[in-house]
C-alpha positions as CSV (number, residue, x, y, z in Angstrom):
1,M,98.4,24.1,159.0
2,S,101.7,25.0,160.8
3,G,103.2,26.4,157.6
4,A,100.7,29.2,157.2
5,M,103.5,31.9,157.3
6,Q,103.8,34.1,154.3
7,L,106.9,32.9,152.4
8,K,109.0,35.5,150.6
9,S,111.0,34.5,147.6
10,L,114.8,34.3,147.7
11,V,115.8,36.7,144.9
12,I,119.3,36.3,143.4
13,K,120.2,38.1,140.2
14,G,116.6,39.1,139.8
15,K,115.4,35.5,139.8
16,K,112.7,34.5,142.3
17,L,113.5,31.2,144.1
18,L,112.1,29.1,146.9
19,P,114.0,30.3,150.1
20,I,115.8,27.0,150.5
21,V,119.3,26.1,149.3
22,Q,120.9,22.6,149.0
23,G,124.4,22.8,150.3
24,G,127.4,21.6,148.3
25,M,128.8,18.2,149.6
26,G,131.9,16.4,148.3
27,V,133.4,14.2,147.2
28,G,130.5,13.6,144.8
29,V,127.7,13.6,147.4
30,S,125.9,16.5,145.7
31,A,126.3,16.1,141.9
32,H,124.0,16.6,139.0
33,R,121.1,14.4,140.1
34,L,120.6,16.1,143.5
35,A,121.3,19.6,142.3
36,G,119.2,19.3,139.2
37,N,116.2,17.9,141.1
38,V,116.4,20.6,143.8
39,A,116.6,23.3,141.1
40,A,113.6,21.8,139.2
41,L,111.4,22.5,142.2
42,G,112.4,26.2,142.1
43,A,115.2,26.2,144.8
44,V,119.0,26.4,144.6
45,G,120.7,23.1,143.8
46,T,124.4,22.9,144.4
47,I,127.1,20.7,142.8
48,S,130.3,20.2,144.8
49,S,133.2,20.6,142.4
50,V,135.7,18.4,144.1
51,D,136.9,15.2,142.3
52,L,133.8,14.7,140.2
53,R,135.6,12.2,137.9
54,R,134.5,9.6,140.4
55,H,131.0,9.7,138.9
56,H,132.3,9.0,135.5
57,P,133.7,5.5,134.8
58,D,135.4,6.6,131.6
59,L,137.3,9.3,133.4
60,M,138.2,7.0,136.2
61,A,139.4,4.5,133.7
62,Q,141.8,7.1,132.4
63,T,143.1,8.3,135.8
64,G,142.0,6.0,138.5
65,K,145.5,4.5,139.0
66,S,147.3,7.5,137.6
67,R,149.8,9.7,139.4
68,D,149.7,12.3,136.6
69,K,148.5,15.4,138.4
70,E,147.8,17.4,135.2
71,A,145.7,14.6,133.8
72,I,143.6,14.2,136.9
73,N,143.0,17.9,137.1
74,A,142.0,18.0,133.4
75,V,139.5,15.2,133.7
76,N,138.0,16.7,136.8
77,L,137.2,19.8,134.8
78,V,135.6,17.6,132.1
79,A,133.5,16.0,134.9
80,L,132.5,19.4,136.3
81,D,131.3,20.5,132.9
82,R,129.3,17.3,132.4
83,E,127.7,17.6,135.8
84,I,126.6,21.2,135.3
85,N,125.1,20.4,131.9
86,A,123.3,17.3,133.3
87,A,121.9,19.3,136.2
88,K,120.6,22.0,133.9
89,E,119.0,19.4,131.8
90,I,117.1,18.1,134.8
91,A,116.2,21.6,136.0
92,Q,114.8,22.8,132.7
93,G,115.4,26.4,133.4
94,K,113.8,26.3,136.9
95,G,115.5,27.3,140.1
96,M,119.3,27.8,140.1
97,I,122.3,25.6,139.6
98,A,125.2,26.6,141.8
99,V,128.7,25.2,142.0
100,N,130.4,25.0,145.4
101,V,134.2,25.5,145.3
102,M,136.4,25.3,148.4
103,R,138.8,28.2,148.6
104,A,141.2,25.6,150.2
105,V,141.6,23.4,147.1
106,A,144.6,23.8,144.9
107,E,142.5,24.0,141.7
108,Y,140.1,26.6,143.2
109,A,140.6,29.2,140.4
110,A,140.3,26.5,137.6
111,Y,137.1,25.2,139.1
112,V,135.6,28.7,139.4
113,R,136.5,29.5,135.7
114,Q,135.1,26.1,134.5
115,A,131.9,26.6,136.5
116,C,131.3,29.9,134.8
117,A,132.3,28.7,131.3
118,S,129.9,25.7,131.7
119,G,126.9,27.8,132.5
120,A,126.5,27.6,136.3
121,D,124.1,30.1,137.6
122,A,126.1,30.8,140.8
123,V,129.5,30.1,142.3
124,V,129.5,29.4,146.1
125,V,132.9,29.5,147.9
126,G,133.6,28.4,151.4
127,A,136.6,27.0,153.4
128,G,138.5,30.3,153.2
129,L,137.9,33.9,152.2
130,P,137.2,34.3,148.5
131,L,138.7,37.8,148.3
132,D,139.7,37.3,144.6
133,L,136.3,35.9,143.4
134,P,135.2,39.1,141.6
135,E,138.4,39.1,139.5
136,L,138.2,35.4,138.6
137,T,134.6,35.8,137.4
138,A,134.9,39.3,135.8
139,E,134.1,37.9,132.3
140,H,130.9,36.4,133.6
141,P,128.9,39.1,135.3
142,H,125.7,37.1,135.0
143,V,127.0,34.5,137.4
144,A,125.9,35.0,141.0
145,L,128.8,35.1,143.6
146,I,128.0,33.7,147.0
147,P,130.6,33.4,149.8
148,I,130.1,31.1,152.7
149,L,131.2,32.8,156.0
150,S,130.6,32.3,159.7
151,D,131.0,35.6,161.5
152,V,130.6,39.3,161.0
153,R,134.4,39.8,160.8
154,G,134.7,37.5,157.8
155,I,131.7,39.1,156.2
156,A,133.2,42.6,156.7
157,L,136.6,41.6,155.2
158,V,134.9,40.2,152.0
159,L,132.5,43.1,151.7
160,K,135.2,45.8,152.0
161,K,137.5,44.0,149.6
162,W,134.8,43.4,147.0
163,M,133.4,46.9,147.3
164,R,136.8,48.3,146.2
165,R,136.2,46.4,143.0
166,Q,132.6,47.8,142.7
167,R,131.1,44.4,143.4
168,L,128.8,43.1,146.1
169,P,128.0,39.4,146.8
170,D,124.7,38.3,145.3
171,A,124.0,36.5,148.6
172,I,125.9,35.4,151.6
173,V,125.7,32.0,153.3
174,I,126.1,32.3,157.1
175,E,127.2,28.9,158.4
176,N,127.3,28.1,162.1
177,P,130.2,25.7,162.8
178,K,128.5,24.5,166.0
179,F,126.1,22.4,164.0
180,A,127.3,22.1,160.4
181,A,128.8,19.1,158.7
182,G,132.1,18.8,156.9
183,H,134.7,21.6,157.1
184,L,133.8,24.2,159.7
185,G,134.3,28.0,159.7
186,A,136.3,28.1,162.9
187,A,140.1,28.2,163.3
188,R,140.2,25.7,166.2
189,I,138.1,22.9,167.5
190,E,137.6,24.8,170.8
191,D,136.2,27.8,168.9
192,V,133.4,25.8,167.1
193,G,130.8,26.5,169.8
194,D,131.7,30.2,170.3
195,P,128.5,32.3,170.8
196,H,129.6,34.9,168.3
197,F,128.8,32.3,165.6
198,A,125.1,32.1,166.7
199,F,122.6,33.1,164.0
200,P,121.0,36.0,165.9
201,A,124.4,37.5,166.6
202,V,125.7,37.2,163.1
203,L,122.4,38.4,161.5
204,D,122.2,41.4,163.7
205,G,125.9,42.2,163.3
206,T,125.6,41.9,159.5
207,F,122.6,44.2,159.3
208,A,124.6,46.7,161.4
209,L,127.5,46.3,159.1
210,F,125.3,46.9,156.0
211,K,124.1,50.2,157.6
212,Q,127.7,51.2,158.3
213,L,128.8,50.5,154.8
214,D,125.6,52.1,153.3
215,I,124.4,48.9,151.8
216,E,120.6,48.3,151.5
217,K,119.9,45.1,153.4
218,E,117.5,43.9,150.7
219,N,120.4,43.9,148.2
220,I,122.3,41.0,149.7
221,P,120.1,38.0,150.9
222,L,121.5,36.2,153.9
223,I,121.2,32.4,153.8
224,V,121.7,30.7,157.2
225,A,123.2,27.2,157.3
226,G,124.0,24.6,160.0
227,G,121.8,22.5,162.1
228,I,118.4,23.6,160.7
229,H,116.1,20.6,160.9
230,T,112.5,21.8,161.8
231,H,109.9,24.0,160.2
232,E,109.7,26.0,163.4
233,Q,113.4,26.9,163.2
234,V,112.9,28.1,159.6
235,K,110.0,30.4,160.7
236,D,112.1,31.8,163.6
237,L,115.1,32.4,161.3
238,F,113.0,34.2,158.7
239,G,111.7,36.3,161.6
240,L,115.3,37.3,162.5
241,G,115.8,38.5,158.9
242,A,117.3,35.5,157.1
243,S,116.2,35.4,153.5
244,A,116.7,31.6,153.1
245,V,118.0,28.5,154.8
246,Q,120.6,26.1,153.5
247,L,120.6,22.3,154.3
248,G,123.3,19.8,153.7
249,T,122.8,16.4,155.4
250,P,119.0,16.3,155.0
251,F,119.5,16.7,151.2
252,A,122.4,14.2,151.1
253,V,120.1,11.4,152.4
254,S,117.2,12.2,150.0
255,E,116.2,9.7,147.3
256,E,117.8,12.0,144.7
257,G,121.1,12.2,146.6
258,D,124.1,11.2,144.5
259,A,125.8,9.0,147.1
260,H,125.5,5.2,147.5
261,P,122.5,3.9,149.5
262,E,124.9,2.7,152.3
263,F,126.1,6.3,152.6
264,K,122.6,7.4,153.3
265,K,122.0,4.6,155.7
266,V,125.1,5.6,157.8
267,L,123.9,9.2,158.0
268,T,120.2,8.4,158.8
269,E,121.1,5.9,161.4
270,A,123.6,8.1,163.2
271,K,122.3,10.0,166.2
272,P,123.6,13.4,167.1
273,E,125.9,11.9,169.7
274,D,127.4,9.7,167.0
275,T,129.1,12.7,165.5
276,V,132.6,14.0,166.4
277,T,134.5,17.2,165.6
278,F,138.2,16.7,164.7
279,M,141.0,18.5,162.8
280,S,140.9,17.9,159.1
281,V,143.9,17.7,156.7
282,A,142.9,21.2,155.5
283,G,143.8,22.6,158.9
284,L,140.1,23.3,159.7
285,P,137.9,21.6,162.2
286,A,135.4,19.2,160.6
287,R,132.4,17.1,161.8
288,A,131.6,13.6,160.8
289,V,130.0,10.3,161.9
290,R,132.0,8.1,164.4
291,T,132.7,5.3,161.8
292,P,135.2,2.5,162.4
293,W,137.8,4.2,160.2
294,L,137.5,7.6,162.0
295,M,137.6,6.2,165.5
296,R,140.8,4.2,164.6
297,Y,142.3,7.3,163.1
298,L,141.5,9.4,166.1
299,E,143.0,6.8,168.5
300,K,146.4,7.2,166.7
301,E,146.1,10.8,165.6
302,E,148.5,12.2,168.3
303,K,151.2,9.8,167.3
304,L,150.8,10.5,163.6
305,Q,150.9,14.2,164.2
306,Q,154.2,13.8,166.2
307,K,155.7,12.0,163.3
308,A,154.4,14.4,160.6
309,K,156.7,15.3,157.8
310,P,156.3,16.2,154.1
311,K,155.7,13.3,151.8
312,P,154.4,12.7,148.2
313,C,150.6,13.0,147.7
314,T,149.1,9.5,148.0
315,V,146.5,10.0,145.2
316,G,148.8,11.7,142.7
317,F,147.2,15.1,142.6
318,D,147.2,17.9,145.2
319,C,143.5,18.3,145.9
320,L,144.2,20.8,148.7
321,H,146.3,23.9,148.6
322,Q,147.5,23.0,152.1
323,C,147.4,19.3,153.2
324,G,148.4,18.2,156.7
325,L,149.5,14.7,155.4
326,R,151.4,15.8,152.3
327,D,152.9,19.0,153.8
328,G,153.8,17.5,157.2
329,I,151.7,20.0,159.1
330,A,151.5,18.5,162.6
331,K,148.5,20.4,163.9
332,A,146.4,19.3,160.9
333,G,144.9,15.9,160.1
334,Q,147.2,13.1,158.9
335,F,145.1,11.2,156.4
336,C,144.1,11.5,152.7
337,I,140.7,13.2,152.7
338,D,140.1,12.5,149.0
339,T,140.6,8.7,149.6
340,Q,138.4,8.6,152.7
341,L,135.5,10.7,151.2
342,A,135.6,8.6,148.0
343,F,135.2,5.4,150.1
344,A,132.2,7.1,151.8
345,L,130.6,8.0,148.4
346,E,130.8,4.3,147.5
347,G,129.1,3.3,150.8
348,D,132.2,1.7,152.3
349,V,131.4,1.9,156.0
350,K,134.6,0.4,157.2
351,R,136.9,2.8,155.3
352,G,134.9,5.9,154.6
353,L,134.8,9.4,156.2
354,F,131.1,10.4,156.4
355,F,130.5,14.1,157.0
356,R,127.3,14.8,158.9
357,G,125.8,17.7,160.8
358,S,125.3,17.4,164.5
359,E,121.5,17.7,164.7
360,P,118.6,15.3,164.1
361,L,117.3,14.9,160.5
362,P,114.0,16.6,159.6
363,L,112.4,13.4,158.4
364,G,114.0,11.0,160.9
365,N,115.7,8.0,159.4
366,A,113.5,8.0,156.3
367,I,115.0,8.4,152.8
368,R,112.4,10.5,151.0
369,P,112.2,12.7,147.9
370,V,113.6,16.2,148.0
371,R,110.1,17.6,147.4
372,E,108.9,16.2,150.7
373,L,111.9,17.7,152.5
374,I,111.2,21.1,151.0
375,D,107.5,20.8,151.8
376,Y,108.2,20.1,155.4
377,M,110.9,22.7,156.0
378,L,109.1,25.6,154.2
379,Y,105.4,24.7,154.8
380,G,105.3,22.3,157.7
381,L,103.8,19.5,155.7
382,R,105.0,16.1,156.9
383,P,104.8,13.1,154.6
384,A,102.0,10.8,155.7
385,M,104.2,7.9,156.8
386,I,106.7,10.1,158.8
């Protein structure tokens, strides 16, 4: 069979795991059901921490129409605690339950502390440099710390800062913005395809950095993410020295994915050419499906940016530390990302923002169990009907 390669375990905090990671996807796309089922198979399942109250009717009843920022933030911490515990119940001690927290969200520190207090096995941070993560988690040394970075420069900044605090990352996710979904690790849209983000360049550069800093390369697993959709790619990346691969969109459309069936239909039916890169409200490039809402927005984006000025938050809580719409930042997106992602979670094709990677899906337009996705990506075993 094509998957005859010898698989090495991904080892994080001494725990042996399948070398595949389910990426964090918000709002609510990767919650307890997806993360728990991925972990139950021995891999890393990831809960996205952003606005999880939307999976809990009682919490939405309390805050759905509220403009009380403190109340919304409080129930989102309750929701995160519930989701972590529910995921761990599904996993039954297998695999690892991680929580993804965007550095760019206003409640970053609160989410990190709650994830640790609620028993998450790992905290994964992207959308910014998590230079303060060791301090935030100092009381929870058993929790794995995993930054998401895109180039050697960012990795060097994090390593040198953390090493001054006698801490190393327990793994590093290397995400290529040329292919990934959601918020991308490039400063400008025109930088997304820069060759210095390519996996061979970043892996080689990181191993050279490890040598320069006198770090044993085996001590920090490198997990590559973005556009990985075939078993052959996985074999090649392992050959380059990657310890694991991370997938987002393919897990989002699995049977266990936490989003609405219509959400999965939009992502599976979209072809690579149906995706577009644009500037998000967080001031970062992002990639999503060309849905009716997004195309209407992009048609008027330039005019909206010209008229940008500070205004009250439209959902009553400041989900992002920096928001183009709220703060009047002309170069950033001029829409409420929480609102549009919430519409996508509910399967609202006309109003939703549907993040998706640029590449074909491993199992085509089929919505299949996570076990079959993992079996194909790691072992080359395709489901009979694919």
